[in-house]
N, C-alpha and C positions, 0 to 999 in steps of 0.2 A: 764647511759642510760638504760631504761627498755627493756625487751626482744622485746616488740612490736615495739618500735622505732628502735631497732637494726635491726630487720628483715625487717622493712619498708625501711631502708637505703640499706640493702643488696639486696633487691628485686627491688629497684628503684621505689617504690610506691610513687606517688605524689598526692597532693590534687586534687579533693575532696576525692580521695581514701585514706584509712588509715588502718593499721593493728590493729585490735581490740582484737585479741586473738591468743595465741599460745599454742597448746597442744601436748605433747610428750608422746608416749606410748611405753615403751621398750618391753612390752609383745607382742603387735601387730607389733612391729618394724616399727612405723609410726610416722611422724611428720605432724600435721595439723595446717595450718596457716589460720586464718579467717580474711577476708578483708571486710570492709564496708565503708559507707560514711555518713556524718552527715545529720541530718534532714534539709530539705530546700535546699540541694545541687542541682545545676543545671548541665545538661550535654548537649553537642552539639548534635543537631539533626544529625543522621547518613547520612541524605540525603543532607540537605542544610547547616548544620553547625551552625544554629541559636541556642543560649542557651535556653534550655527548662527545665521546672520542671519535676520531676519524675512522670510518669503516674502509673506504677506498677512495681513490681520486681519479679524475678525468681531466685531461688537458684541454683548455678552451682558449680561444682568442677573440678579442672584441676590437672593433674599429673605434678609435677615439678621435677627438678634435685634432685637426692638423697642427703639427709643431712647425710654426712659420709656414713655408710652402711644402713641407714634407708630411706625408701620411704617417699617422701614429697609431700603434696597436698595443693593446695590453694582452699579455698571455699569463695564465695562471693554472695551477693544478687545483681544480675545484673538488672539494671533498663531499662524500656522502656520509650520512650518519645512519646507524642502525638502532633506532630507539625501541626499547621493549614495551613501551606503553601501548595500550589498545588503540588501534587506528593509525599508528605511526609507521613503524617498520623502517625499511631502507628508503631514505629520501635524500635528494641532492640539496645542498646548501645554496641559498640565493646570495650571490655576491653583492656587496653594497654599491658597486659602481654600475650595475646593469640590472635590468628586469629579467625575470626568468624567461629563458627561451630566445632571448635576443642576441644578435651578433654585434650589437653596438653598445657603447656606454650610454648612460643616462644623459650626459652632457651633449654627446653627439646627437641623440634623439631630440633634445631640447632645441638644438640649432636647426635641425630639420623642420621642426614644428614652427619655429619663428620664421624661417624662410618661406614655408608653405603658405603663410598668410600674405606674402608679398609677391611671389613669383611662381610660375608653373613648375610642377614637380619634375618634368623632364629637363628643365633648365637647372634645377637643383642637382639632378643626377649627373649632368655634365660637369657642373662646378665641383662636386664632391667626388666624382669618379666612382659612383655607385649606381648599380642598375635601378631604374625607377620602380621596379616591382618590389624591391626591398624597402624602398622609401615609403611606398604606399602601405606596406605592412606596418611600418612605424606609425604612420598617420592614423590608420584605422585602429591600431591597438591603443594609442593615446586617446583617441576620440571615444572608443568603447569604455576605457577606464574612467574618463571624465563623465561620460553619460551615466555610468553606474552609480555615481554619487548624486545624480539629479533627483529632485523632489518635486513631484507634480501635484501635491495635495491641495494647493491653493488655486489650481487652474479651474476656471468656471466658464471661460469664453474661448471658443476655438475658431480656427480658420483652416480651410483646406484648399489646396490647389495642386494641379499637376503641371509638369514641364517635361519636354522631350529630353531623353537621355542620349539618344542617337537618332540618325535619320531613319525615317520609317515610322512604325507604330510602337517604338520602344519608349515607354514613359516611366517616370518616377512620380510619386505623390508625396507632398510635404504637408505636415500638420503643424499648426502654430498656436502658441498662446497669444491671443490678440491683445491682452492687457500688458503683458511683459514684452510683447513684440519680439518673440524669439521662436526659433525652430524647436519643436518638441521631438518630431519623429519623421524619418524619411523611409520610403519603402518602394519596391518595384511595382509597376502596374498602375492602373487608374480605375479599377472596378471596385465593387462594394467590399471585396475581400481585403482591400487595403485598410478599410476602417476596422475590420476585425483584428488585423495585425496591430494597428495603432492602439486599440483598446487593450490588448494583451500587454503591450509595452507601457501604456498609460497606467494600468493597475499595478504593474511590477514596480513602478516608480512612485507609488502612493496616491495616484490619482483616483478619483471616484466618479464613474460615469454618471451616476444619479445627481451629482453636484453641478454638472455642466448645465448652464442655463441658456446659452446661445451658441450658435455655430453659423459662421458666414461662409457661403460656398457659391460656386456658379450653379447654373441650372442643370448640372449633370445628374442623370437619373441614378447612376451608381452611387454618387455621394448622398443623394436624397435617401435612397434605400438603406445604405449602410448606417448613416447617422440616425435615421428614425428608429432603426432596430437597436442600435447600440447605446444611444443616448436618449432615453425615453422622455427626459424632462427638458431637453434642449429645443428652444424655438429656432427654426431655421430662418436665416436672413439671406435672401438672394442678393448678391453683390450688384449694386446699381449699374456699374459699368458693363456687366454682362447682360443685364436686361436691355440697356440701350443698344448694346452690340447686336442683340437679336433683331431689334428694329432696323438697325443699319444693314444687317445681312439681308433682310426682307426687301428693304429699299433698293439695295444693290441688284438683287435678282429681278425685281420689277423693272427697274431702269434698263437693265441689259435686255430684257425681253422686248420692251417698248422701243429701244434703240434700233432693233432690227426692223420694226414696223415704221418708225419715223427717224431714219438715219440722219437727215439734215437737221431736224429740230433738236435732237438729243446728242448731236456730235460733240465730243469732248465735254460731257457733263458729269462724268463719273465722280470726280472730286468736288464738283460744285455742290452736289447733294449731300456730301459728307460734312460740309462746313455749316456752322451756325450763322444766322443773319449778321451778327456783329463782326464776323470774320470775313465777310464778303467785300470784295472791292466794288466800286461804283458800277463798273462794267458787268461784274458777275451778278450784282443785285438786279440790274436792269434786265439781264438775260433771264434770270429766274422769274422775274415778274412777267416777262413776255410769255413764258411757258404756261402761266396760269390761264391763258386763253383757251387752252386745250383741256379736254377731259382726260387727263393722264393719271394713271395709278401712281406714277412716280411722285407727282405733286401731292396727292392725297397721303402717300406714305411719308413724305417729307414733313408735311404739316403735323401728322400724328407723331412723328419722331420728336419734333419740337415740343409738342404737347406732353409727351411722356417725360421729356427732360424737365419740363416745368413742374410736373408732379413732385419731383425731388426738391423743389424749392419751397414746398409747404412747410409750415412751422410745426405741425403736429400730425399725428396719424389720422385724426378725424378729417382735417382739411385735405390731406393727401388722398383719403378714400373718396371724398367727393370729386376731386379732380380726376382720379383714376376711373371712376365710374363714367364720368363725362367722356373721357377719351375712349373708353371701352365701347360705349354706345355708338360713338362716331365711327369707330373702326368696323363694327358690325354692319353699320348702314352704308359703308363704303362700297360694298358688293365686289370688292377686289379679293379674289380667292385667297391670295397669300396673306393679305392683311387680316381677313376674317379668321384664318387659321391661327395667326399669331395672337389675335385677340382671345381665342379660346385657350391658348397656352397660358396667357396672362391670367385668365379667369381661373384656370386649374390651379395656379400657384399664387392666388390672390393674397393669402395671409402671409406667405413668406416674402412677397414683395413689400407688403406694408410693414413687415417686422422691422425694416430698416429704421422706421421712425420711432421705434422703441429702443433698439439696440445701438443705432447709429454706427453699425459696423460696415466696413467696406473691405474689399480685397486689394485696395491700392498698395498697402504695405507689402502684401504677399507678392504682388506683381513686381514691385521694386526688388524684392529679394530674388525672384526668378530671373530678373534682368542681370543682377550681379552674378548669379550662378552661371547663366548662359554666357556672360562675358568672360568668366574664368574658364569655362569650357572652350570657348573660341580661342582664348589666349593660349591655352594648352593644346590647341588643335584637336580637341576631342579627348574623351576618356575611353579606354578599351573596355572598362568594366563599369556598369551603373553604380556599383558599390563605391567606386572612387568618386563619382559625382556626388553621391549622398554624403560621403565623408567630407568633401570639400564644402558642401552646403552647411554642415555642422560647424566647420571652421568659420564660415562667413556669418552665419545667422544663429548659431546655437548658443552663443553667450556662455560657452563652457569654461569652467575653471580648471586649468591644467596645472599640475604640480610644478613648482619652481625648483629645478635641479641646480645644486651649487657644488 
């Protein structure tokens, strides 16, 4: 078997295409494989599929998988057809070894996608000697193609969360299917317009906003506004960890204010108030008990935080509402301005807090995905473009089905 026939078999080249030449240069560390077709060959019209003669040709080159340690390239005269059928006209034929518009073979792109799941793109670029911008085009193109085949018709419970794309106020928002535990959509920003963009994408993939019954979010006003407008039948569930975080934030501010008034008593107590009683050492427990002698807002806030956590131990919504009412009344009677203000916030979102006991949804899974995305970003030393971060998030959590190129 001559080299041309051997490489034709290895590359899967089928008639009318044929390998007509192979050149290897050790000096330039490059293998060039030339592909052509015989005179008089016909190709299917890219629009209607009718067999057509060649109208004209253009020479193109594609990067292929390395041949051992040497870079390999395929070069071919790519024909255009001139189909007389309505809507066809002059169109370039799509070659079987590459997608339209790409400078890489399908197998090279498949390698890039496999590596992108395991290592930073800039490391892949150094390994393959290709600029990372070109690799990101491959990744985003394959992600877009895989997402185009997604079907959201069975999605009924959603989750939404934002994460930072870069330092400062640059954010991206992710929307998840809480039952399938997969990323549905990522977009720039974190205001209510992100929900509008998600709905457009959701409907484009067969999703029905009216069929969504639950949505788990933090207490972001923009998420509340967007979801209430776009998903009229969805009951909002405020993630319990964000509710507790609000209480911890208030506790931290009260402690910081009182530490300036009572520096000796509250010295080095910042992390003490963040712990639950069962996590305290004997010394910490004794010190916390000694602080109860003073009429401190910090102690009142700490007790209320524990009480709010206990609400989530309730077995059902009715029991939880009784417990929450008790904590609410105690917070209002505390006469600590920050605690009273938080109690009013809880009252304002009463139903969405209690919805947890119906839906049992939390954002814990979403936070875990955000950690993975941020870890990938840190490993890559950041992404120049938020679109790259979103593409990586789809690879990590989108559960997309990519074509297997052989």
